[in-house]
C-alpha atoms as a printed R data frame, in Angstrom:
    type eleno elety resid chain resno      x       y       z
1   ATOM     1    CA   UNK     A     1 40.644 169.556 119.494
2   ATOM     2    CA   UNK     A     2 41.927 172.899 120.753
3   ATOM     3    CA   UNK     A     3 40.732 176.182 119.313
4   ATOM     4    CA   UNK     A     4 44.178 176.807 117.856
5   ATOM     5    CA   UNK     A     5 43.900 173.519 115.946
6   ATOM     6    CA   UNK     A     6 40.405 174.343 114.702
7   ATOM     7    CA   UNK     A     7 41.222 177.916 113.734
8   ATOM     8    CA   UNK     A     8 44.837 179.048 113.508
9   ATOM     9    CA   UNK     A     9 47.235 181.761 114.649
10  ATOM    10    CA   UNK     A    10 46.211 185.332 115.369
11  ATOM    11    CA   UNK     A    11 47.239 187.920 112.794
12  ATOM    12    CA   UNK     A    12 47.749 190.974 115.000
13  ATOM    13    CA   UNK     A    13 49.845 189.580 117.836
14  ATOM    14    CA   UNK     A    14 49.235 188.081 121.286
15  ATOM    15    CA   UNK     A    15 46.080 188.845 123.230
16  ATOM    16    CA   UNK     A    16 46.034 192.217 124.978
17  ATOM    17    CA   UNK     A    17 44.426 190.709 128.078
18  ATOM    18    CA   UNK     A    18 41.444 188.613 129.095
19  ATOM    19    CA   UNK     A    19 37.688 189.064 129.437
20  ATOM    20    CA   UNK     A    20 34.367 187.255 129.646
21  ATOM    21    CA   UNK     A    21 31.925 187.149 126.729
22  ATOM    22    CA   UNK     A    22 28.265 186.160 127.156
23  ATOM    23    CA   UNK     A    23 28.017 186.497 130.929
24  ATOM    24    CA   UNK     A    24 24.427 187.378 130.001
25  ATOM    25    CA   UNK     A    25 22.431 187.207 126.774
26  ATOM    26    CA   UNK     A    26 22.520 191.020 126.544
27  ATOM    27    CA   UNK     A    27 26.323 190.862 126.256
28  ATOM    28    CA   UNK     A    28 25.991 189.364 122.755
29  ATOM    29    CA   UNK     A    29 23.369 191.132 120.656
30  ATOM    30    CA   UNK     A    30 22.794 190.428 116.972
31  ATOM    31    CA   UNK     A    31 20.453 192.182 114.540
32  ATOM    32    CA   UNK     A    32 19.912 190.664 111.115
33  ATOM    33    CA   UNK     A    33 20.307 193.192 108.278
34  ATOM    34    CA   UNK     A    34 17.853 192.326 105.505
35  ATOM    35    CA   UNK     A    35 17.752 194.642 102.484
36  ATOM    36    CA   UNK     A    36 14.471 193.342 101.035
37  ATOM    37    CA   UNK     A    37 11.484 195.690 100.587
38  ATOM    38    CA   UNK     A    38  8.415 193.865 101.894
39  ATOM    39    CA   UNK     A    39  5.225 194.203  99.832
40  ATOM    40    CA   UNK     A    40  2.718 194.263 102.689
41  ATOM    41    CA   UNK     A    41  0.617 191.585 100.980
42  ATOM    42    CA   UNK     A    42  1.051 188.016  99.747
43  ATOM    43    CA   UNK     A    43  0.795 184.441 100.959
44  ATOM    44    CA   UNK     A    44  3.893 184.593 103.172
45  ATOM    45    CA   UNK     A    45  3.812 186.121 106.658
46  ATOM    46    CA   UNK     A    46  7.177 187.551 107.693
47  ATOM    47    CA   UNK     A    47  7.963 187.908 111.387
48  ATOM    48    CA   UNK     A    48 10.649 190.086 113.001
49  ATOM    49    CA   UNK     A    49 11.474 188.036 116.094
50  ATOM    50    CA   UNK     A    50 13.516 188.822 119.188
51  ATOM    51    CA   UNK     A    51 14.792 185.794 121.062
52  ATOM    52    CA   UNK     A    52 16.897 185.317 124.170
53  ATOM    53    CA   UNK     A    53 18.614 182.066 125.140
54  ATOM    54    CA   UNK     A    54 16.948 180.260 122.242
55  ATOM    55    CA   UNK     A    55 18.464 178.953 119.029
56  ATOM    56    CA   UNK     A    56 16.928 179.573 115.620
57  ATOM    57    CA   UNK     A    57 15.719 176.013 115.035
58  ATOM    58    CA   UNK     A    58 13.851 175.896 118.358
59  ATOM    59    CA   UNK     A    59 12.296 179.298 117.644
60  ATOM    60    CA   UNK     A    60 11.066 177.974 114.282
61  ATOM    61    CA   UNK     A    61  9.521 174.946 116.015
62  ATOM    62    CA   UNK     A    62  7.685 177.183 118.491
63  ATOM    63    CA   UNK     A    63  6.311 179.351 115.703
64  ATOM    64    CA   UNK     A    64  5.188 176.297 113.713
65  ATOM    65    CA   UNK     A    65  3.401 174.801 116.724
66  ATOM    66    CA   UNK     A    66  1.643 178.066 117.541
67  ATOM    67    CA   UNK     A    67  0.604 178.573 113.892
68  ATOM    68    CA   UNK     A    68 -0.529 174.963 113.510
69  ATOM    69    CA   UNK     A    69  1.585 174.408 110.385
70  ATOM    70    CA   UNK     A    70  4.335 171.901 109.521
71  ATOM    71    CA   UNK     A    71  7.865 172.993 110.374
72  ATOM    72    CA   UNK     A    72  8.799 172.816 106.674
73  ATOM    73    CA   UNK     A    73  6.615 175.889 106.055
74  ATOM    74    CA   UNK     A    74  8.800 178.025 108.358
75  ATOM    75    CA   UNK     A    75 11.803 179.717 106.747
76  ATOM    76    CA   UNK     A    76 14.681 181.837 108.071
77  ATOM    77    CA   UNK     A    77 17.754 183.435 106.569
78  ATOM    78    CA   UNK     A    78 20.416 182.241 108.975
79  ATOM    79    CA   UNK     A    79 21.191 180.533 112.269
80  ATOM    80    CA   UNK     A    80 21.792 182.722 115.318
81  ATOM    81    CA   UNK     A    81 23.460 181.937 118.635
82  ATOM    82    CA   UNK     A    82 21.473 180.473 121.523
83  ATOM    83    CA   UNK     A    83 23.343 182.314 124.281
84  ATOM    84    CA   UNK     A    84 22.569 185.764 122.911
85  ATOM    85    CA   UNK     A    85 19.900 188.408 122.417
86  ATOM    86    CA   UNK     A    86 19.115 188.224 118.718
87  ATOM    87    CA   UNK     A    87 16.614 189.739 116.315
88  ATOM    88    CA   UNK     A    88 15.974 187.983 113.022
89  ATOM    89    CA   UNK     A    89 13.323 187.358 110.361
90  ATOM    90    CA   UNK     A    90 11.194 184.247 109.900
91  ATOM    91    CA   UNK     A    91  8.523 183.604 107.257
92  ATOM    92    CA   UNK     A    92  5.464 181.326 107.252
93  ATOM    93    CA   UNK     A    93  3.810 180.057 104.086
94  ATOM    94    CA   UNK     A    94  0.062 180.655 104.580
95  ATOM    95    CA   UNK     A    95 -1.632 180.484 101.134
96  ATOM    96    CA   UNK     A    96 -5.263 181.523 101.441
97  ATOM    97    CA   UNK     A    97 -5.058 181.710 105.229
98  ATOM    98    CA   UNK     A    98 -5.448 184.586 107.665
99  ATOM    99    CA   UNK     A    99 -2.675 185.536 110.040
100 ATOM   100    CA   UNK     A   100 -2.635 182.932 112.836
101 ATOM   101    CA   UNK     A   101 -2.642 183.664 116.549
102 ATOM   102    CA   UNK     A   102  1.021 183.252 117.505
103 ATOM   103    CA   UNK     A   103  0.647 184.077 121.169
104 ATOM   104    CA   UNK     A   104  1.536 180.501 122.050
105 ATOM   105    CA   UNK     A   105  5.030 180.999 120.633
106 ATOM   106    CA   UNK     A   106  5.775 184.075 122.718
107 ATOM   107    CA   UNK     A   107  7.131 184.261 126.225
108 ATOM   108    CA   UNK     A   108 10.230 185.238 128.152
109 ATOM   109    CA   UNK     A   109 12.479 183.778 125.458
110 ATOM   110    CA   UNK     A   110 10.681 184.919 122.306
111 ATOM   111    CA   UNK     A   111  8.803 188.048 121.237
112 ATOM   112    CA   UNK     A   112  7.348 188.882 117.827
113 ATOM   113    CA   UNK     A   113  8.178 192.530 117.169
114 ATOM   114    CA   UNK     A   114  6.706 192.958 113.681
115 ATOM   115    CA   UNK     A   115  4.474 191.087 111.207
116 ATOM   116    CA   UNK     A   116  4.451 191.863 107.469
117 ATOM   117    CA   UNK     A   117  2.967 190.016 104.493
118 ATOM   118    CA   UNK     A   118  5.095 189.383 101.414
119 ATOM   119    CA   UNK     A   119  4.786 187.585  98.076
120 ATOM   120    CA   UNK     A   120  7.807 185.297  98.575
121 ATOM   121    CA   UNK     A   121  9.261 183.183 101.338
122 ATOM   122    CA   UNK     A   122 12.455 184.101 103.146
123 ATOM   123    CA   UNK     A   123 15.395 182.275 101.583
124 ATOM   124    CA   UNK     A   124 18.415 180.930 103.450
125 ATOM   125    CA   UNK     A   125 21.314 183.357 103.179
126 ATOM   126    CA   UNK     A   126 19.062 186.212 102.075
127 ATOM   127    CA   UNK     A   127 20.302 188.616 104.752
128 ATOM   128    CA   UNK     A   128 23.093 190.959 103.715
129 ATOM   129    CA   UNK     A   129 24.818 191.308 107.065
130 ATOM   130    CA   UNK     A   130 24.522 191.144 110.839
131 ATOM   131    CA   UNK     A   131 24.922 194.037 113.238
132 ATOM   132    CA   UNK     A   132 26.574 193.258 116.580
133 ATOM   133    CA   UNK     A   133 26.754 194.834 120.013
134 ATOM   134    CA   UNK     A   134 29.184 192.887 122.212
135 ATOM   135    CA   UNK     A   135 30.141 193.551 125.801
136 ATOM   136    CA   UNK     A   136 33.375 192.084 127.118
137 ATOM   137    CA   UNK     A   137 33.066 192.011 130.893
138 ATOM   138    CA   UNK     A   138 35.602 191.388 133.681
139 ATOM   139    CA   UNK     A   139 38.123 192.959 131.344
140 ATOM   140    CA   UNK     A   140 41.742 192.758 132.464
141 ATOM   141    CA   UNK     A   141 43.906 194.227 129.740
142 ATOM   142    CA   UNK     A   142 46.591 196.694 128.766
143 ATOM   143    CA   UNK     A   143 44.133 199.345 127.590
144 ATOM   144    CA   UNK     A   144 46.740 201.287 125.608
145 ATOM   145    CA   UNK     A   145 47.670 198.118 123.707
146 ATOM   146    CA   UNK     A   146 43.976 197.316 123.289
147 ATOM   147    CA   UNK     A   147 43.294 200.742 121.793
148 ATOM   148    CA   UNK     A   148 46.164 200.313 119.324
149 ATOM   149    CA   UNK     A   149 44.916 196.833 118.423
150 ATOM   150    CA   UNK     A   150 41.385 198.024 117.709
151 ATOM   151    CA   UNK     A   151 42.629 200.916 115.589
152 ATOM   152    CA   UNK     A   152 44.784 198.493 113.621
153 ATOM   153    CA   UNK     A   153 41.867 196.092 113.129
154 ATOM   154    CA   UNK     A   154 39.593 198.920 111.998
155 ATOM   155    CA   UNK     A   155 42.184 199.853 109.376
156 ATOM   156    CA   UNK     A   156 43.404 196.397 108.313
157 ATOM   157    CA   UNK     A   157 40.652 193.862 109.042
158 ATOM   158    CA   UNK     A   158 41.105 190.388 110.527
159 ATOM   159    CA   UNK     A   159 41.459 186.803 109.288
160 ATOM   160    CA   UNK     A   160 38.020 185.535 108.288
161 ATOM   161    CA   UNK     A   161 38.144 182.345 110.343
162 ATOM   162    CA   UNK     A   162 35.075 180.240 110.936
163 ATOM   163    CA   UNK     A   163 34.446 180.416 114.674
164 ATOM   164    CA   UNK     A   164 34.978 177.487 117.020
165 ATOM   165    CA   UNK     A   165 31.209 177.185 117.519
166 ATOM   166    CA   UNK     A   166 30.967 175.922 113.928
167 ATOM   167    CA   UNK     A   167 32.752 172.746 115.046
168 ATOM   168    CA   UNK     A   168 30.704 171.944 118.143
169 ATOM   169    CA   UNK     A   169 31.876 171.215 121.678
170 ATOM   170    CA   UNK     A   170 35.534 170.154 121.560
171 ATOM   171    CA   UNK     A   171 35.251 169.757 117.785
172 ATOM   172    CA   UNK     A   172 32.449 167.184 118.002
173 ATOM   173    CA   UNK     A   173 30.854 168.206 114.682
174 ATOM   174    CA   UNK     A   174 34.175 167.718 112.911
175 ATOM   175    CA   UNK     A   175 34.665 164.327 114.567
176 ATOM   176    CA   UNK     A   176 31.230 163.289 113.304
177 ATOM   177    CA   UNK     A   177 32.127 164.543 109.823
178 ATOM   178    CA   UNK     A   178 35.276 162.413 109.809
179 ATOM   179    CA   UNK     A   179 33.213 159.396 110.890
180 ATOM   180    CA   UNK     A   180 30.739 159.763 108.033
181 ATOM   181    CA   UNK     A   181 33.490 160.570 105.524
182 ATOM   182    CA   UNK     A   182 35.387 157.415 106.502
183 ATOM   183    CA   UNK     A   183 32.253 155.386 105.774
184 ATOM   184    CA   UNK     A   184 31.423 157.410 102.644
185 ATOM   185    CA   UNK     A   185 27.932 158.037 104.013
186 ATOM   186    CA   UNK     A   186 25.735 160.931 105.100
187 ATOM   187    CA   UNK     A   187 23.427 161.434 108.090
188 ATOM   188    CA   UNK     A   188 19.774 160.846 107.319
189 ATOM   189    CA   UNK     A   189 18.521 163.947 109.139
190 ATOM   190    CA   UNK     A   190 18.887 167.057 107.000
191 ATOM   191    CA   UNK     A   191 19.943 169.373 109.833
192 ATOM   192    CA   UNK     A   192 22.623 166.929 111.013
193 ATOM   193    CA   UNK     A   193 23.817 166.428 107.444
194 ATOM   194    CA   UNK     A   194 24.124 170.186 106.964
195 ATOM   195    CA   UNK     A   195 25.981 170.552 110.270
196 ATOM   196    CA   UNK     A   196 28.662 167.940 109.573
197 ATOM   197    CA   UNK     A   197 29.229 168.973 105.956
198 ATOM   198    CA   UNK     A   198 29.617 172.578 107.077
199 ATOM   199    CA   UNK     A   199 32.039 171.609 109.842
200 ATOM   200    CA   UNK     A   200 34.286 169.701 107.413
201 ATOM   201    CA   UNK     A   201 34.265 172.468 104.828
202 ATOM   202    CA   UNK     A   202 34.912 175.159 107.423
203 ATOM   203    CA   UNK     A   203 37.817 173.247 108.951
204 ATOM   204    CA   UNK     A   204 39.522 172.828 105.576
205 ATOM   205    CA   UNK     A   205 39.070 176.540 104.855
206 ATOM   206    CA   UNK     A   206 40.527 177.469 108.241
207 ATOM   207    CA   UNK     A   207 43.592 175.320 107.515
208 ATOM   208    CA   UNK     A   208 44.285 177.316 104.359
209 ATOM   209    CA   UNK     A   209 43.713 180.621 106.125
210 ATOM   210    CA   UNK     A   210 45.942 179.584 109.056
211 ATOM   211    CA   UNK     A   211 48.785 178.831 106.638
212 ATOM   212    CA   UNK     A   212 48.356 182.219 104.967
213 ATOM   213    CA   UNK     A   213 48.297 183.989 108.348
214 ATOM   214    CA   UNK     A   214 51.474 182.185 109.409
215 ATOM   215    CA   UNK     A   215 53.118 183.239 106.132
216 ATOM   216    CA   UNK     A   216 51.877 186.835 106.445
217 ATOM   217    CA   UNK     A   217 50.013 186.641 103.121
218 ATOM   218    CA   UNK     A   218 46.370 186.409 104.306
219 ATOM   219    CA   UNK     A   219 45.794 190.060 103.384
220 ATOM   220    CA   UNK     A   220 47.981 190.204 100.275
221 ATOM   221    CA   UNK     A   221 47.113 189.129  96.749
222 ATOM   222    CA   UNK     A   222 49.556 186.876  94.951
223 ATOM   223    CA   UNK     A   223 49.565 185.708  91.308
224 ATOM   224    CA   UNK     A   224 47.217 182.738  91.095
225 ATOM   225    CA   UNK     A   225 44.977 183.982  93.891
226 ATOM   226    CA   UNK     A   226 41.261 184.165  93.249
227 ATOM   227    CA   UNK     A   227 40.035 187.598  94.301
228 ATOM   228    CA   UNK     A   228 36.543 188.578  95.453
229 ATOM   229    CA   UNK     A   229 34.813 191.683  96.712
230 ATOM   230    CA   UNK     A   230 33.547 191.734 100.287
231 ATOM   231    CA   UNK     A   231 29.883 191.112  99.459
232 ATOM   232    CA   UNK     A   232 30.256 189.054  96.278
233 ATOM   233    CA   UNK     A   233 30.382 185.311  95.680
234 ATOM   234    CA   UNK     A   234 32.023 185.705  92.260
235 ATOM   235    CA   UNK     A   235 35.795 185.770  91.904
236 ATOM   236    CA   UNK     A   236 38.525 186.316  89.323
237 ATOM   237    CA   UNK     A   237 42.141 185.277  88.885
238 ATOM   238    CA   UNK     A   238 44.929 187.599  90.055
239 ATOM   239    CA   UNK     A   239 47.800 188.309  87.730
240 ATOM   240    CA   UNK     A   240 50.574 190.834  88.313
241 ATOM   241    CA   UNK     A   241 48.297 193.786  87.504
242 ATOM   242    CA   UNK     A   242 45.489 192.608  89.782
243 ATOM   243    CA   UNK     A   243 47.911 192.223  92.692
244 ATOM   244    CA   UNK     A   244 48.420 195.997  92.572
245 ATOM   245    CA   UNK     A   245 44.704 196.843  92.452
246 ATOM   246    CA   UNK     A   246 44.119 199.788  94.853
247 ATOM   247    CA   UNK     A   247 40.863 198.203  95.985
248 ATOM   248    CA   UNK     A   248 42.950 195.643  97.892
249 ATOM   249    CA   UNK     A   249 44.446 198.383 100.058
250 ATOM   250    CA   UNK     A   250 40.982 199.912 100.506
251 ATOM   251    CA   UNK     A   251 39.697 196.593 101.948
252 ATOM   252    CA   UNK     A   252 37.126 196.267  99.172
253 ATOM   253    CA   UNK     A   253 38.868 193.387  97.367
254 ATOM   254    CA   UNK     A   254 40.428 190.321  99.005
255 ATOM   255    CA   UNK     A   255 42.229 187.049  98.308
256 ATOM   256    CA   UNK     A   256 40.044 183.996  98.868
257 ATOM   257    CA   UNK     A   257 40.402 180.451 100.151
258 ATOM   258    CA   UNK     A   258 38.678 177.227  99.068
259 ATOM   259    CA   UNK     A   259 35.313 175.964 100.212
260 ATOM   260    CA   UNK     A   260 35.896 172.482  98.897
261 ATOM   261    CA   UNK     A   261 33.449 170.667  96.658
262 ATOM   262    CA   UNK     A   262 33.448 169.127  93.204
263 ATOM   263    CA   UNK     A   263 36.717 169.455  91.297
264 ATOM   264    CA   UNK     A   264 40.211 170.744  92.040
265 ATOM   265    CA   UNK     A   265 40.927 174.244  93.275
266 ATOM   266    CA   UNK     A   266 40.455 176.703  90.388
267 ATOM   267    CA   UNK     A   267 43.253 178.943  91.717
268 ATOM   268    CA   UNK     A   268 46.547 179.023  89.861
269 ATOM   269    CA   UNK     A   269 50.264 178.454  90.226
270 ATOM   270    CA   UNK     A   270 51.772 178.318  93.701
271 ATOM   271    CA   UNK     A   271 48.425 179.181  95.315
272 ATOM   272    CA   UNK     A   272 46.736 176.142  93.799
273 ATOM   273    CA   UNK     A   273 49.653 173.953  94.862
274 ATOM   274    CA   UNK     A   274 49.450 175.280  98.424
275 ATOM   275    CA   UNK     A   275 45.703 174.693  98.650
276 ATOM   276    CA   UNK     A   276 46.019 171.142  97.341
277 ATOM   277    CA   UNK     A   277 48.948 170.354  99.661
278 ATOM   278    CA   UNK     A   278 47.125 171.644 102.729
279 ATOM   279    CA   UNK     A   279 44.411 169.046 102.196
280 ATOM   280    CA   UNK     A   280 47.014 166.428 103.158
281 ATOM   281    CA   UNK     A   281 45.538 163.507 105.048
282 ATOM   282    CA   UNK     A   282 42.114 165.145 104.889
283 ATOM   283    CA   UNK     A   283 41.658 164.267 101.219
284 ATOM   284    CA   UNK     A   284 38.894 161.900 102.323
285 ATOM   285    CA   UNK     A   285 36.959 164.932 103.578
286 ATOM   286    CA   UNK     A   286 37.390 166.705 100.236
287 ATOM   287    CA   UNK     A   287 36.208 163.632  98.327
288 ATOM   288    CA   UNK     A   288 33.259 163.256 100.713
289 ATOM   289    CA   UNK     A   289 32.201 166.881 100.198
290 ATOM   290    CA   UNK     A   290 32.321 166.373  96.438
291 ATOM   291    CA   UNK     A   291 30.335 163.112  96.693
292 ATOM   292    CA   UNK     A   292 27.712 165.041  98.687
293 ATOM   293    CA   UNK     A   293 27.255 167.278  95.638
294 ATOM   294    CA   UNK     A   294 28.755 170.484  97.009
295 ATOM   295    CA   UNK     A   295 30.267 172.787  94.395
296 ATOM   296    CA   UNK     A   296 33.656 174.407  94.881
297 ATOM   297    CA   UNK     A   297 33.151 177.941  96.230
298 ATOM   298    CA   UNK     A   298 35.396 180.648  97.656
299 ATOM   299    CA   UNK     A   299 35.441 182.665 100.882
300 ATOM   300    CA   UNK     A   300 37.406 185.858 101.455
301 ATOM   301    CA   UNK     A   301 40.479 185.399 103.639
302 ATOM   302    CA   UNK     A   302 40.375 188.930 105.030
303 ATOM   303    CA   UNK     A   303 37.362 190.306 106.861
304 ATOM   304    CA   UNK     A   304 36.854 194.090 107.004
305 ATOM   305    CA   UNK     A   305 34.995 195.234 110.133
306 ATOM   306    CA   UNK     A   306 32.195 197.606 109.194
307 ATOM   307    CA   UNK     A   307 31.536 200.639 111.376
308 ATOM   308    CA   UNK     A   308 33.689 199.449 114.262
309 ATOM   309    CA   UNK     A   309 33.291 201.616 117.370
310 ATOM   310    CA   UNK     A   310 34.093 200.939 121.013
311 ATOM   311    CA   UNK     A   311 33.817 202.473 124.456
312 ATOM   312    CA   UNK     A   312 34.094 201.532 128.130
313 ATOM   313    CA   UNK     A   313 30.744 201.726 130.016
314 ATOM   314    CA   UNK     A   314 32.736 200.686 133.111
315 ATOM   315    CA   UNK     A   315 36.493 200.379 133.620
316 ATOM   316    CA   UNK     A   316 36.269 196.584 133.301
317 ATOM   317    CA   UNK     A   317 33.724 196.491 130.444
318 ATOM   318    CA   UNK     A   318 34.520 197.008 126.760
319 ATOM   319    CA   UNK     A   319 31.552 197.461 124.419
320 ATOM   320    CA   UNK     A   320 32.051 196.883 120.693
321 ATOM   321    CA   UNK     A   321 29.636 197.756 117.897
322 ATOM   322    CA   UNK     A   322 30.192 196.653 114.296
323 ATOM   323    CA   UNK     A   323 28.659 195.044 111.203
324 ATOM   324    CA   UNK     A   324 29.829 191.861 109.479
325 ATOM   325    CA   UNK     A   325 28.773 190.238 106.207
326 ATOM   326    CA   UNK     A   326 26.448 187.259 106.605
327 ATOM   327    CA   UNK     A   327 28.286 184.054 107.449
328 ATOM   328    CA   UNK     A   328 31.147 185.759 109.298
329 ATOM   329    CA   UNK     A   329 31.915 185.330 112.987
330 ATOM   330    CA   UNK     A   330 32.033 188.063 115.614
331 ATOM   331    CA   UNK     A   331 34.166 185.809 117.793
332 ATOM   332    CA   UNK     A   332 36.928 186.032 115.165
333 ATOM   333    CA   UNK     A   333 37.207 189.722 116.068
334 ATOM   334    CA   UNK     A   334 37.140 189.114 119.823
335 ATOM   335    CA   UNK     A   335 39.869 186.510 119.426
336 ATOM   336    CA   UNK     A   336 42.230 189.135 117.992
337 ATOM   337    CA   UNK     A   337 41.709 191.277 121.114
338 ATOM   338    CA   UNK     A   338 41.633 189.120 124.248
339 ATOM   339    CA   UNK     A   339 41.708 185.619 125.628
340 ATOM   340    CA   UNK     A   340 38.245 184.566 126.755
341 ATOM   341    CA   UNK     A   341 37.564 183.311 130.268
342 ATOM   342    CA   UNK     A   342 34.653 181.035 131.142
343 ATOM   343    CA   UNK     A   343 31.876 183.096 132.701
344 ATOM   344    CA   UNK     A   344 32.644 181.819 136.196
345 ATOM   345    CA   UNK     A   345 36.423 182.266 135.966
346 ATOM   346    CA   UNK     A   346 38.493 185.397 136.568
347 ATOM   347    CA   UNK     A   347 42.040 184.229 135.882
348 ATOM   348    CA   UNK     A   348 44.039 181.583 133.990
349 ATOM   349    CA   UNK     A   349 42.611 182.565 130.599
350 ATOM   350    CA   UNK     A   350 42.022 180.057 127.848
351 ATOM   351    CA   UNK     A   351 44.802 180.632 125.317
352 ATOM   352    CA   UNK     A   352 43.545 180.226 121.752
């Protein structure tokens, strides 16, 4: 599947040019933001880890091997990109044990920057946000249009699409999800099961968001919408009064779309009808997600970009710095700016 099919239309107009992302790991830097005060004592050892060209699951395996503990005793808050320079937390459950020698886990791809004891393990999704430093290289763009685009994005936000990487190479994760849904079964391996369920759910959300972007309503509340604050998982129904809430204009409050699970969409009126209609032929995916035990949740349609700044270290390099809530994709921002070229290509950009 193409990226346009997996995501949807841009909100702010055609790309302003083309560029390369991730020519090197240093071009895509991510720092996990974890607002948890660590006690300094307890049966869990927390590690602040820097990794380069290594995904989170492989890093966890290396730490487990070096510590001599089962992989199930290693926890982390979220998955980070392989082709990137990332810093994130891991925790090891070591009741009654001293800190292990973890030198065997370290090397060119992994460094342990900090070690702190704590009374609890690190839970999935515990991080509040991720800080990004991105460098777009081999930039060929109308810089005046690019400046206007970034100012507009800083003021108005972007559609909160799940990135194409959620769906695997050429949408392979989604294809696997359709296969299992058609057979009303689930993969035996937990990580594979999580991957395909997430791909299906993300695709259905992106379909709703794409329809709202096409209609120009992705950033506007309508009666029947379920509204949520940027950093909250709770939501409430929008009536006429809520649609005029000034917190919508301030980018604090947003309309949401469905993360399908058990039950019909809890939105109301025309919004509920739209969300149900957009399921279309993918009703088997919705039923499969419900059979898997997932509960219906919501995700904000509009993504505000925290602390967005930019500059040009070289005429053909654009560096962006910003913060996003956990679970949101930096590539959704890049997509609103430029078409991305493969690292070895300098023309004929991939049109998303």
